[in-house]
C-alpha positions as CSV (number, residue, x, y, z in Angstrom):
1,M,14.3,181.3,-83.5
2,T,11.4,183.0,-85.1
3,G,8.9,181.1,-86.6
4,E,10.7,181.3,-90.0
5,D,11.8,178.9,-91.9
6,N,15.9,179.0,-92.0
7,S,16.4,176.1,-93.5
8,S,17.9,177.4,-96.6
9,M,19.8,180.0,-94.8
10,P,23.5,178.9,-94.1
11,S,24.4,178.2,-90.0
12,R,26.1,181.2,-88.3
13,L,28.2,178.8,-87.0
14,A,31.0,176.3,-88.1
15,R,33.5,173.6,-87.0
16,G,36.3,175.8,-85.7
17,A,34.4,178.5,-84.9
18,R,35.0,180.3,-81.4
19,V,31.6,180.8,-79.3
20,R,30.5,181.5,-76.5
21,M,26.8,181.4,-74.2
22,S,24.4,183.8,-75.9
23,T,22.1,185.7,-73.5
24,L,19.6,183.8,-74.1
25,G,22.2,180.7,-73.3
26,R,23.1,182.3,-70.1
27,E,19.4,182.7,-68.7
28,R,18.4,179.2,-69.4
29,H,21.6,177.8,-68.0
30,P,23.2,180.1,-65.7
31,K,26.0,177.7,-64.7
32,Y,27.8,178.0,-67.7
33,G,27.9,181.6,-67.5
34,D,30.4,183.8,-69.9
35,R,31.9,180.7,-70.6
36,Q,33.8,180.2,-74.1
37,G,34.7,176.9,-76.6
38,V,35.4,175.8,-79.5
39,V,32.6,174.5,-82.0
40,V,34.4,170.5,-82.8
41,G,31.2,169.2,-84.7
42,K,27.3,169.3,-85.1
43,G,25.2,167.2,-82.9
44,S,21.8,167.4,-83.7
45,P,20.0,169.1,-86.5
46,S,19.5,171.9,-84.5
47,S,22.9,171.6,-82.1
48,W,26.7,171.9,-81.9
49,R,29.2,169.9,-80.1
50,I,31.4,172.3,-77.8
51,K,34.7,171.7,-76.3
52,F,34.8,174.6,-73.5
53,D,37.8,175.9,-72.7
54,E,39.2,174.0,-69.3
55,R,36.6,171.3,-69.6
56,V,37.5,168.0,-70.5
57,N,34.2,166.6,-72.3
58,V,32.1,168.0,-75.0
59,Q,29.0,169.2,-74.7
60,A,26.3,169.6,-77.1
61,I,24.4,173.2,-77.0
62,H,21.5,174.5,-78.8
63,E,22.5,177.1,-82.0
64,D,20.5,179.7,-80.1
65,Y,22.4,179.5,-76.6
66,L,25.8,180.2,-78.8
67,E,27.2,183.4,-80.6
68,R,30.4,183.7,-82.1
69,V,32.9,185.7,-79.8
70,P,34.4,188.5,-81.6
71,A,38.4,187.9,-83.3
72,E,40.1,190.3,-80.6
73,N,38.4,188.2,-78.1
74,G,38.5,184.9,-79.6
75,R,42.1,183.8,-78.2
76,P,42.0,181.2,-75.2
77,P,42.9,182.2,-72.1
78,Q,46.8,181.1,-71.9
79,R,47.8,179.5,-68.7
80,G,50.0,180.8,-65.6
81,V,49.2,184.3,-67.3
82,K,47.0,186.6,-65.3
83,A,45.2,189.3,-66.8
């Protein structure tokens, strides 16, 4: 973050939000690529629990590594349908 006290700011993420790895997240964890998923809960005070599409396990990811997916791109991929 920027070093400012953001404790009074509302979080930009919430349970049920569609997310993907941010630019910083992809730099720090390139194996995740542009994977998308859904926020299923809060981890530690600075992390969120994410259920990535086509993954079985839930992963705790730091909030700075996540960004919301725009609504028009926020639908999970349909199985058996080629893009």
